[in-house]
VOGU-3710 file (C-alpha; in Angstrom, 3 decimals, decimal comma):
1> mnnrvlcvsa> -14,467/25,026/-83,179  -12,399/23,348/-80,431  -13,771/24,597/-77,091  -12,579/22,816/-73,921  -14,706/22,522/-70,785  -13,235/22,252/-67,255  -15,348/19,735/-65,329  -15,033/19,050/-61,587  -16,120/15,937/-59,785  -17,401/15,863/-56,242
11> aftlflascg> -14,000/14,516/-55,319  -12,437/17,635/-56,879  -10,611/15,726/-59,614  -10,156/17,933/-62,699  -11,040/16,714/-66,185  -10,401/18,297/-69,584  -12,867/17,102/-72,243  -14,009/18,147/-75,740  -17,313/20,018/-75,914  -20,168/18,467/-77,750
21> ddiicgagtt> -22,752/15,818/-77,261  -20,102/13,327/-76,100  -18,739/15,586/-73,372  -17,386/13,528/-70,443  -18,176/14,839/-66,938  -16,600/13,594/-63,736  -18,290/11,562/-61,054  -20,926/13,591/-59,210  -21,412/16,066/-62,094  -23,805/16,107/-65,062
31> nvdgtcvpdd> -23,568/17,499/-68,610  -26,133/20,305/-68,796  -26,124/22,085/-72,165  -22,450/21,396/-72,577  -21,537/22,346/-68,985  -20,644/19,943/-66,141  -22,617/20,902/-63,037  -22,820/19,165/-59,609  -25,599/16,622/-59,134  -28,538/17,017/-56,768
41> tglscgdgtf> -27,439/20,239/-55,111  -30,088/22,520/-56,449  -27,253/24,999/-56,849  -26,496/26,481/-60,275  -23,113/28,131/-60,468  -22,145/30,601/-63,159  -19,306/30,480/-65,632  -15,889/30,253/-63,952  -17,298/29,055/-60,602  -18,035/25,628/-59,236
51> eyngecvavd> -19,971/24,214/-56,360  -17,696/23,484/-53,368  -19,006/22,500/-49,994  -22,463/23,867/-50,876  -21,161/27,156/-52,291  -20,101/28,523/-55,656  -16,396/29,233/-55,604  -14,078/30,693/-58,205  -11,194/28,643/-59,484  -8,117/30,190/-60,982
61> pndttapvtt> -7,122/27,982/-63,911  -3,579/29,305/-63,564  -3,265/28,248/-59,898  -0,413/25,742/-59,488  0,203/26,260/-55,763  -0,604/23,387/-53,447  -2,741/24,061/-50,401  -1,237/24,183/-46,919  -2,886/22,113/-44,210  -2,237/22,734/-40,530
71> atpgggrmre> -2,911/20,471/-37,532  -4,103/22,218/-34,394  -2,736/21,539/-31,882  0,503/20,291/-33,332  1,956/16,961/-32,281  4,825/16,222/-29,976  5,285/15,240/-26,321  2,528/16,396/-24,020  1,321/15,626/-20,511  -2,177/14,775/-21,774
81> lpdgvvlrsd> -3,734/14,301/-25,181  -5,925/17,075/-26,630  -9,686/16,580/-26,728  -9,461/16,785/-30,513  -7,128/17,606/-33,367  -8,325/19,893/-36,204  -6,852/19,629/-39,698  -7,595/22,790/-41,709  -6,545/23,807/-45,217  -5,770/27,410/-46,162
91> epatiyyttd> -7,966/27,194/-49,289  -10,876/25,110/-50,512  -9,516/21,610/-50,703  -10,128/18,013/-49,795  -8,037/16,707/-46,894  -7,028/13,051/-46,936  -5,726/11,521/-43,697  -4,812/8,392/-41,733  -4,341/7,785/-38,008  -2,554/4,433/-38,168
101> gsdpttssds> 0,810/5,765/-39,271  0,388/4,757/-42,935  0,697/7,244/-45,792  -2,709/8,537/-46,952  -3,887/8,380/-50,568  -6,894/9,776/-52,371  -8,645/6,582/-51,292  -8,122/7,365/-47,602  -10,642/8,980/-45,289  -11,262/12,575/-46,315
111> degtvvllgl> -13,299/15,676/-45,752  -13,653/19,076/-47,351  -11,740/21,960/-45,819  -11,703/20,839/-42,163  -11,223/17,511/-40,402  -11,869/17,010/-36,676  -10,229/13,967/-35,089  -11,510/12,985/-31,635  -10,320/10,394/-29,122  -6,766/9,920/-30,318
121> adnttvkffa> -4,762/7,290/-28,443  -1,258/7,747/-27,039  1,493/7,610/-29,679  -0,963/8,200/-32,532  0,631/9,439/-35,749  -1,708/11,509/-37,946  -0,644/11,784/-41,603  -2,467/14,076/-44,052  -2,386/16,066/-47,274  -4,858/18,221/-49,200
131> vdlngnaesi> -5,804/18,592/-52,890  -7,295/21,897/-53,991  -9,932/22,485/-56,709  -7,269/22,758/-59,376  -5,850/19,392/-58,389  -2,762/20,804/-56,684  -1,710/18,340/-53,983  0,556/19,092/-51,051  3,165/16,701/-49,704  2,177/14,337/-46,914
141> ksetytidvt> 2,552/15,849/-43,469  2,815/14,021/-40,171  2,096/14,819/-36,520  2,596/12,333/-33,646  0,827/12,789/-30,320  2,710/11,241/-27,378  1,907/11,376/-23,688  5,014/12,107/-21,589  4,542/12,212/-17,850  8,001/10,918/-16,998
151> gpaavtgmsa> 10,570/13,340/-15,712  14,279/13,156/-16,450  16,670/11,119/-14,358  17,385/12,391/-10,874  20,361/14,553/-10,014  23,389/12,862/-8,465  26,206/13,871/-6,158  23,969/15,932/-3,870  25,802/17,747/-1,082  25,203/20,583/1,356
161> aistadvsvt> 27,850/22,504/3,282  27,481/25,340/5,776  29,733/28,128/6,979  28,121/29,711/10,027  24,657/30,374/8,550  25,540/30,348/4,827  24,581/27,144/3,042  25,980/25,960/-0,283  24,169/23,152/-2,094  25,733/21,342/-5,061
171> wtnpgdsdfa> 24,684/18,530/-7,375  25,266/17,045/-10,834  22,546/17,400/-13,441  21,308/14,425/-15,491  22,202/14,146/-19,169  18,652/13,577/-20,445  17,814/15,296/-23,734  14,612/16,746/-22,280  16,307/18,137/-19,147  15,078/21,697/-18,625
181> gvlvargpvs> 16,166/22,599/-15,115  16,389/21,868/-11,414  14,185/22,856/-8,494  15,653/23,015/-4,984  13,586/23,381/-1,810  14,657/23,695/1,789  13,528/20,610/3,657  12,669/18,311/5,200  10,067/17,999/2,427  6,832/16,020/2,502
191> rdpvdgtiyn> 5,441/16,332/-1,038  6,808/16,496/-4,570  6,183/19,497/-6,839  2,994/19,252/-8,863  3,828/17,762/-12,250  3,050/20,164/-15,075  3,776/23,184/-12,863  6,866/25,351/-13,288  7,834/27,024/-10,019  9,781/30,181/-9,256
201> mgdtlpgget> 12,086/31,003/-6,377  10,090/31,828/-3,273  7,123/29,694/-4,305  5,700/27,150/-1,909  5,486/23,427/-2,590  2,328/21,440/-1,749  3,797/20,505/1,640  4,526/24,142/2,530  8,274/24,112/1,866  9,994/27,077/0,203
211> vvyvgtgtsa> 11,622/26,903/-3,234  15,140/28,342/-2,960  16,392/27,748/-6,507  15,081/27,132/-10,026  17,482/26,983/-12,971  19,882/24,902/-14,991  22,923/25,378/-12,766  24,587/22,932/-10,416  24,664/24,921/-7,194  22,482/27,089/-4,970
221> netltlagsi> 23,055/29,206/-1,886  20,949/30,524/0,962  21,351/31,829/4,500  19,617/30,311/7,509  18,204/32,750/10,027  17,881/30,868/13,317  20,770/29,320/15,226  20,244/25,630/15,680  18,303/25,344/12,425  18,692/21,988/10,706
231> aeyaiwafdd> 18,193/21,971/6,958  18,392/19,367/4,252  17,662/20,213/0,651  15,361/18,358/-1,701  16,303/18,497/-5,379  14,261/17,570/-8,452  15,265/17,685/-12,118  12,434/18,610/-14,490  11,799/18,609/-18,235  10,202/21,181/-20,543
241> lgnyspmrvt> 6,720/19,853/-19,743  7,166/20,226/-15,998  7,605/16,510/-15,332  9,734/16,000/-12,230  12,323/13,365/-11,432  12,307/11,414/-8,176  13,364/13,550/-5,225  16,937/13,487/-4,046  17,981/14,804/-0,653  21,264/16,283/0,553
251> naveyalpaq> 22,904/15,616/3,860  21,546/17,711/6,725  23,438/20,826/7,816  23,109/22,761/11,061  23,469/26,425/11,785  25,489/25,526/14,863  23,958/26,464/18,156  26,559/28,325/20,222  27,080/27,552/23,878  24,021/28,620/25,819
261> natlsvnltt> 25,344/30,068/29,074  23,561/32,254/31,601  24,012/33,851/34,993  21,151/34,325/37,466  21,147/36,609/40,472  18,599/36,205/43,281  17,981/38,936/45,870  17,136/37,020/49,042  15,377/40,005/50,596  12,943/40,608/47,740
271> aavtvttpps> 13,170/37,139/46,090  13,611/38,972/42,782  15,495/37,035/40,102  17,595/38,863/37,549  19,039/37,213/34,456  22,284/39,147/34,455  23,738/37,211/31,525  21,123/35,720/29,193  21,886/32,876/26,780  21,971/33,913/23,133
281> dlglsatavy> 19,160/31,689/21,867  17,050/30,786/24,883  14,575/32,987/26,663  14,739/32,866/30,475  12,354/34,123/33,129  12,337/33,121/36,782  10,754/33,522/40,181  12,175/32,504/43,531  11,027/31,505/46,996  13,488/31,736/49,881
291> ddpndtltit> 12,713/29,519/52,875  14,934/31,174/55,464  14,179/28,784/58,371  15,150/25,792/56,271  17,962/27,550/54,378  16,395/26,592/51,049  16,101/28,678/47,917  13,804/27,444/45,141  14,164/29,063/41,734  11,447/28,316/39,194
301> ldvtnntgrv> 13,184/28,785/35,880  11,157/29,002/32,667  13,069/28,312/29,451  11,785/29,300/25,991  13,296/27,682/22,924  14,203/30,489/20,511  16,356/28,231/18,333  15,483/26,670/15,010  15,238/23,074/16,218  13,843/20,734/18,812
311> lsnlkavtsn> 15,896/20,525/22,024  16,173/16,917/23,207  16,947/16,119/26,853  17,593/19,758/27,727  19,576/20,217/30,930  20,447/23,313/32,939  23,854/22,445/34,390  25,083/24,584/37,295  28,765/25,290/36,775  29,205/27,816/39,587
321> lnegtiggrt> 27,186/28,678/42,734  28,313/31,235/45,314  26,516/29,596/48,257  24,717/26,345/48,948  24,455/23,058/47,089  22,149/21,508/44,526  21,360/17,844/45,001  20,166/15,193/42,568  21,535/14,296/39,170  24,948/15,342/37,912
331> wqgspfvyyg> 26,565/15,712/34,512  30,298/15,087/34,697  30,274/16,097/38,351  28,062/19,192/38,093  24,409/19,238/39,228  21,712/19,796/36,633  17,978/20,230/36,311  16,333/18,110/33,628  13,789/19,666/31,264  12,804/16,303/29,772
341> pealapsgsr> 11,912/13,631/29,052  9,748/15,565/26,568  11,758/17,437/23,938  11,274/21,205/23,825  9,799/22,383/20,526  10,859/25,641/18,841  9,016/28,545/20,501  7,970/26,183/23,295  8,487/26,936/26,986  8,917/24,747/30,051
351> srdivingvt> 9,505/25,380/33,757  11,552/23,424/36,270  12,620/24,091/39,856  16,226/24,535/40,901  16,411/23,790/44,629  19,462/25,154/46,445  20,086/23,915/49,987  22,336/25,504/52,588  21,459/29,097/51,763  22,039/30,787/55,140
361> ggtdpitldl> 21,366/34,349/54,072  24,955/35,329/54,725  25,504/35,776/51,007  23,113/38,054/49,162  22,485/37,977/46,270  22,830/34,316/45,352  24,389/33,925/41,914  24,660/30,834/39,796  26,147/30,176/36,402  24,223/27,813/34,115
371> sfithptlva> 25,121/25,947/30,946  22,260/24,563/28,849  23,090/21,333/26,997  21,185/18,709/25,021  21,695/15,068/24,014  19,930/12,771/21,532  17,216/10,394/22,692  17,524/6,637/22,283  14,244/4,989/21,304  13,540/1,261/21,514
381> pagdsgmrli> 10,489/-0,942/20,862  9,376/-2,882/23,899  7,079/-5,525/22,411  3,824/-5,774/24,280  5,135/-3,169/26,751  4,998/-0,404/24,153  8,069/1,772/23,576  10,996/2,966/25,699  13,126/6,068/25,437  16,094/7,427/27,370
391> dssgaidtst> 18,669/10,220/27,310  21,604/8,764/25,362  24,173/10,575/27,504  23,505/8,347/30,511  22,742/11,353/32,707  19,188/10,107/33,317  19,151/6,839/35,225  15,853/5,363/34,075  14,022/5,058/30,796  10,532/6,347/30,057
401> tldeatlgte> 7,985/3,797/28,843  5,108/4,676/26,546  2,639/1,857/27,085  -0,372/0,651/25,122  -2,546/3,336/26,685  -0,245/6,003/25,242  -0,023/4,361/21,849  -3,797/4,196/21,799  -4,266/0,569/20,864  -3,284/-2,937/21,793
411> tytrsvvtdp> 0,081/-3,330/20,140  3,242/-5,382/19,903  5,959/-2,982/18,822  8,791/-4,207/16,672  10,877/-1,390/15,175  11,304/2,369/15,405  12,599/5,223/13,275  12,955/8,952/14,000  12,374/11,855/11,629  14,985/14,480/10,579
421> tgrfvvvvdk> 13,424/17,193/12,743  13,895/15,183/15,934  10,280/15,742/16,839  8,613/12,504/15,784  9,311/8,836/16,256  7,525/6,114/14,316  6,941/2,786/15,992  5,389/-0,117/14,118  3,626/-3,301/15,015  4,875/-6,845/14,683
431> klplvhiidl> 1,524/-8,581/14,340  -0,761/-5,903/12,898  -0,305/-3,451/10,004  -0,201/-0,479/12,385  2,022/2,599/12,306  2,102/4,831/15,398  3,566/8,343/15,229  4,670/9,803/18,560  5,363/13,494/19,148  8,471/13,603/21,346
441> ttlenvasiq> 7,634/17,117/22,563  4,475/15,801/24,257  5,106/12,029/24,366  1,656/11,600/22,882  0,451/9,510/19,989  -0,565/11,927/17,235  -1,560/9,317/14,660  -2,170/5,586/14,340  -2,391/4,452/10,735  -3,621/1,009/9,738
451> lgafgsiggt> -2,421/0,010/6,289  -4,704/-2,969/5,759  -6,983/-5,494/7,400  -4,238/-8,062/8,002  -0,471/-8,313/8,038  2,415/-6,582/9,731  5,107/-3,976/9,151  8,436/-5,306/7,904  10,456/-2,096/7,927  10,368/1,708/7,843
461> aiigkrlyva> 12,501/4,560/6,535  12,087/8,334/6,439  13,189/10,699/3,661  12,401/14,313/4,471  8,911/14,324/5,910  7,882/11,147/4,115  7,577/7,854/5,882  8,087/4,756/3,745  6,733/1,472/5,038  7,355/-2,086/3,847
471> ysngshwsga> 3,927/-3,574/4,510  3,577/-7,352/4,662  0,056/-7,683/3,341  -1,599/-10,721/4,878  1,597/-12,104/6,418  2,976/-11,827/9,920  6,568/-10,695/10,454  7,465/-13,615/12,697  6,219/-16,536/10,660  3,941/-15,239/7,898
481> ggnengdpgr> 0,383/-16,361/7,587  -0,514/-14,612/10,820  1,085/-17,188/13,109  4,403/-18,260/14,582  4,355/-21,899/13,481  5,919/-21,523/10,061  2,598/-21,738/8,225  3,277/-19,880/4,955  -0,275/-18,651/4,637  -0,682/-16,003/1,945
491> ggveivaidm> 1,452/-12,944/1,829  2,705/-10,102/-0,324  4,774/-6,955/0,122  3,694/-3,394/-0,597  5,654/-0,152/-0,291  3,537/2,625/1,210  4,438/6,341/1,424  2,905/8,498/4,187  2,992/12,291/4,576  4,231/12,979/8,106
501> ttfaeisryt> 2,707/16,452/8,194  -0,850/15,342/7,452  -0,399/11,626/8,295  -2,170/10,848/5,032  -1,135/8,100/2,672  0,533/9,498/-0,450  0,790/6,366/-2,574  1,607/2,672/-2,565  2,678/-0,019/-4,977  3,099/-3,778/-4,921
511> lvaigpdgac> 6,646/-5,078/-4,660  5,709/-8,766/-4,325  2,196/-9,836/-5,289  0,188/-11,551/-2,591  0,168/-15,311/-3,036  0,759/-18,696/-1,441  4,518/-18,150/-1,058  3,830/-16,218/2,141  6,110/-13,326/1,113  6,933/-11,175/4,118
521> arglaltrdk> 9,050/-8,001/4,415  11,752/-8,417/7,040  13,701/-5,186/6,858  14,186/-1,877/5,022  17,352/0,232/4,901  18,487/3,378/3,050  21,820/4,233/1,507  23,644/7,144/3,128  22,447/9,506/0,381  18,898/8,057/0,597
531> aravvavgra> 18,833/7,550/-3,174  18,250/3,801/-2,892  16,805/1,345/-0,431  17,042/-2,375/0,131  14,075/-4,467/1,239  14,661/-7,931/2,690  11,877/-10,403/1,863  11,344/-13,953/3,080  9,039/-16,421/1,346  7,974/-18,935/3,947
541> glstqelwii> 6,205/-21,149/1,460  9,409/-21,591/-0,561  11,913/-21,357/2,304  13,734/-18,731/0,219  14,837/-15,192/0,984  15,822/-12,269/-1,204  16,764/-8,605/-1,421  15,045/-5,955/-3,547  16,926/-2,774/-4,499  14,462/0,075/-5,004
551> dlaamtppts> 14,233/3,856/-5,373  11,827/4,808/-2,603  11,303/8,367/-3,821  10,202/7,171/-7,270  7,431/5,009/-5,757  7,472/2,659/-8,737  8,369/-1,032/-8,812  11,983/-1,761/-9,718  12,749/-2,849/-13,258  15,270/-5,447/-12,092
561> gaipltpsyg> 14,353/-8,531/-10,108  15,300/-9,615/-6,631  18,742/-10,801/-5,537  18,338/-14,305/-4,091  20,194/-14,996/-0,868  22,047/-18,161/0,033  19,688/-20,675/1,683  20,310/-20,426/5,409  18,881/-21,384/8,732  16,456/-18,903/10,227
571> wvtkpawnda> 14,983/-15,757/8,733  16,709/-12,787/7,178  16,954/-9,694/9,393  17,192/-5,988/8,629  19,884/-5,359/5,986  22,529/-2,631/6,089  24,427/-0,672/3,410  28,105/0,132/3,501  29,195/3,764/3,312  29,716/3,689/-0,465
581> gdtvyvtfdn> 26,266/2,251/-1,170  27,568/-0,637/-3,281  27,378/-3,482/-0,764  24,607/-4,796/1,466  25,162/-6,863/4,594  22,466/-9,056/6,047  22,298/-11,835/8,597  19,820/-14,471/9,722  18,060/-15,200/12,978  18,045/-18,963/13,537
591> ykhmyggdgs> 15,001/-18,884/15,729  13,803/-22,459/15,749  10,288/-22,115/14,375  10,906/-20,329/11,086  12,526/-20,820/7,662  14,069/-24,169/8,567  15,529/-22,785/11,763  16,832/-25,473/14,095  18,015/-23,334/16,990  21,504/-24,819/16,830
601> tpppievvdv> 23,250/-23,966/13,516  25,133/-20,634/13,395  24,020/-18,516/10,405  26,484/-16,409/8,375  26,562/-12,740/7,492  25,751/-12,483/3,789  27,782/-9,897/1,852  25,943/-8,811/-1,309  27,575/-6,987/-4,213  24,614/-4,921/-5,415
611> asgglsqltp> 25,824/-4,339/-8,977  26,469/-7,982/-9,784  24,301/-9,743/-7,227  27,370/-11,716/-6,190  27,386/-13,232/-2,708  30,120/-13,876/-0,168  30,014/-14,490/3,561  31,473/-13,476/6,875  31,165/-16,209/9,485  31,639/-15,435/13,186
621> sanrlfgrgv> 33,996/-17,934/14,748  31,977/-18,434/17,924  28,614/-20,157/18,222  26,492/-17,108/17,494  23,091/-18,454/16,514  20,651/-15,603/16,439  21,720/-12,807/14,096  19,667/-9,914/15,410  21,187/-7,198/13,274  24,171/-5,850/11,382
631> iarggkvyyv> 25,413/-2,372/10,431  28,405/-1,255/8,374  30,288/1,951/8,995  33,795/3,270/8,474  34,990/0,008/6,948  33,781/-2,074/9,900  30,879/-4,498/10,126  29,074/-4,655/13,468  27,100/-7,824/14,173  24,773/-8,246/17,168
641> ngtsyvdtgv> 23,758/-11,673/18,317  21,085/-13,110/20,566  22,238/-16,073/22,610  19,255/-17,642/24,339  18,414/-21,373/24,075  22,032/-22,456/23,635  24,907/-20,574/25,210  24,442/-17,477/27,323  28,206/-17,040/27,487  28,636/-15,959/23,852
651> apltifdsgg> 29,513/-12,276/23,346  26,563/-10,267/21,988  28,737/-8,018/19,761  31,189/-9,038/17,040  33,115/-6,547/14,903  34,797/-7,374/11,592  37,433/-4,926/10,395  38,133/-4,157/6,730  40,487/-7,123/6,545  37,913/-9,571/7,904
661> sestpdtgyl> 39,488/-9,964/11,348  36,975/-10,136/14,185  36,828/-8,908/17,753  34,237/-9,212/20,507  34,072/-6,060/22,650  32,590/-6,451/26,114  28,996/-5,191/26,313  28,772/-5,670/30,068  25,971/-8,206/29,671  25,594/-11,697/28,247
671> adgafgivfd> 22,205/-13,138/29,147  19,933/-13,336/26,106  22,397/-11,377/23,994  21,930/-8,183/21,996  19,006/-7,175/19,839  19,803/-3,707/18,515  22,663/-1,423/17,482  22,713/2,197/16,312  25,279/4,966/15,932  25,038/8,301/17,705
681> psgdfyyvss> 24,384/11,196/15,275  27,839/12,571/16,078  29,466/9,343/14,900  31,581/9,360/18,057  29,582/6,679/19,867  27,359/3,699/19,188  24,879/1,861/21,338  24,258/-1,889/21,679  21,018/-2,931/23,391  20,169/-6,200/25,055
691> hdsdscetat> 17,031/-8,217/24,540  14,691/-7,624/27,465  13,981/-11,229/28,452  16,757/-11,516/31,051  18,408/-8,112/31,251  17,561/-4,616/30,139  20,543/-2,437/29,361  22,360/-0,684/26,580  26,125/-0,371/26,323  27,675/2,858/25,015
701> fdattdtrvd> 30,849/2,385/22,957  33,529/4,776/21,813  33,418/4,423/18,010  37,189/4,763/17,661  38,349/2,339/20,342  35,277/0,037/20,460  35,371/0,149/24,257  32,545/1,011/26,614  32,463/4,529/28,019  30,820/6,346/30,908
711> rdgdgtmnld> 29,762/9,592/29,267  28,108/11,276/32,216  30,815/10,387/34,708  28,584/8,666/37,272  30,515/5,393/37,242  27,801/3,508/35,312  28,537/2,537/31,737  25,263/0,968/30,609  21,926/2,680/30,103  18,612/1,485/31,497
721> vcvqhgglat> 16,937/0,672/28,193  16,623/-2,411/25,984  14,757/-3,661/22,944  12,404/-6,476/22,151  12,016/-7,951/18,671  14,522/-5,680/17,014  15,053/-2,039/16,237  16,911/0,751/17,986  16,944/4,377/16,899  18,262/7,730/17,994
731> tpf> 17,012/11,242/17,369  19,269/13,341/15,103  20,307/15,766/17,883
//
């Protein structure tokens, strides 16, 4: 008799042995009357069944099919790791597994039927296979669990164009393998989409902005509804997990505001005012008082802003009057009433009096034709005097000063920047890490934000409704170490992002770690497309200076290092990009107490090739010692120079053309030189401001001819505003 007994070990290895007294049973089983049974279970299974996992299970001796084991959840890229991974076989089996990436064997960790793996680390590879009760083994399977919270590269080539109210936005998508689509929102935008969230058209972003496109295309269209509306479009690429790229922003477009003309008629008998011809986008209401004995008619005219934007320096210019005269200010020869200096917010209203003299009563009704016009506001820091602002057109003779009481704290303002809506201006401190945000519609401080216990602000930039600040942590802008004696002290540079709708800090990161080098941010500038920024940093302890090229919207430290600048006298000032965004220009202020400054050696203009880091120089021919600033536009480089301590006869402005030839247009002032330069939003003009130590004026130049102009026609070319310690800005409209 040749019976054969199928014996199963606890490890489910199958054995074939001859029956009899010398029967061989596997590990974990015992020969009982010629049958192999599991040890110590107290379970007796009948013929054809075996104990498995505490139960008697049937085994088909003809089964040659391997089990199938599944991992739940499966591996791949994910925004966060699962709490646990479950390996489960589709039949009774032992599962062998590893979590170190090696191939498992029957000597590896194992469990019967189900395995639960907890606390997996990022990039863990789980490998596994199962062996069923008949010894059928499946092939090794593998699942890798990888955290991916990085979005694809940003879009490029962003552009917006408008025809009347119809906007077309275009861009180029990135070539990343995980690219899944693009989200476009009408801006200015304050916050990014929430990573891990897929949005639909019409949804609202965390900052309240509307999503106008979601898809894989390269263009989007929408129609603006209010004349005067200014829109820029924020674009993010995203992957299949909902990870978003850094934000990119198009140029701003305007639904052009048509000429706002009106005609008023005043009945002298009843003093009733009729708006016989209303302007298309302004609401007008008026009352009148006629003083017959004094031949004076006073019209109180209330204007409501029904446009889509802030109205800066609004003026009601009288172009025709059938009797009498209007005294006071004039715009190109015509009298006007000024609705500033506060800007007029959308839906806001403001009243002013139009006083007409010489109204005899012989003409009734009195009619007057009005044209409503606006001009950008020039904003300048005024050191310990606060901040100054003035109508850039020259129609208003004097500037408005916002002093320390308005700013809400003792301050020493250094630089300013305006936001895309034209409503807010940011002014920062030279000696303290303070950021003040001023509402130009009320001329009130709406927020003062202190970024740290010590330090100063080395530069600001705005993208959408986000303010980016180069914060010199522990170091003072004019000397580091909190003093003006060249003591390096300890310093570092951080980049801080602030939401300008809530005035809350969004995030920050360290660009240069705080240390004994006395690192101090000295300027921050954006490319035209706002995709990149340059931060100028001086290290007082090393007497070295450098440029950092960063992506502000990404809010992560750059992967490449700094570009070292040529050792020079004085400290580096605010840098400037050329139109193409491939070259940075920067100059040095040879003020005698800092960075080896001797107060007598003219510094150069450093020309930096961003791609290669290569350096070349432009050197003004005259003895221009104090490089206060430089900008590049239209192939020209504009260099402003302070002249105190040495030669007050040196021209404050030098212009280099594309061939390197220089000219020195007349600014109308010399004493103490210039300290700020900025272009008008139209591109037709630029403004050059003096330092306020000896004179306080700003010259307006025609951008084509580089000659001073008298825009308002009053015979005065220069404006009554100046800067102290750098920085000059203009509102966008």
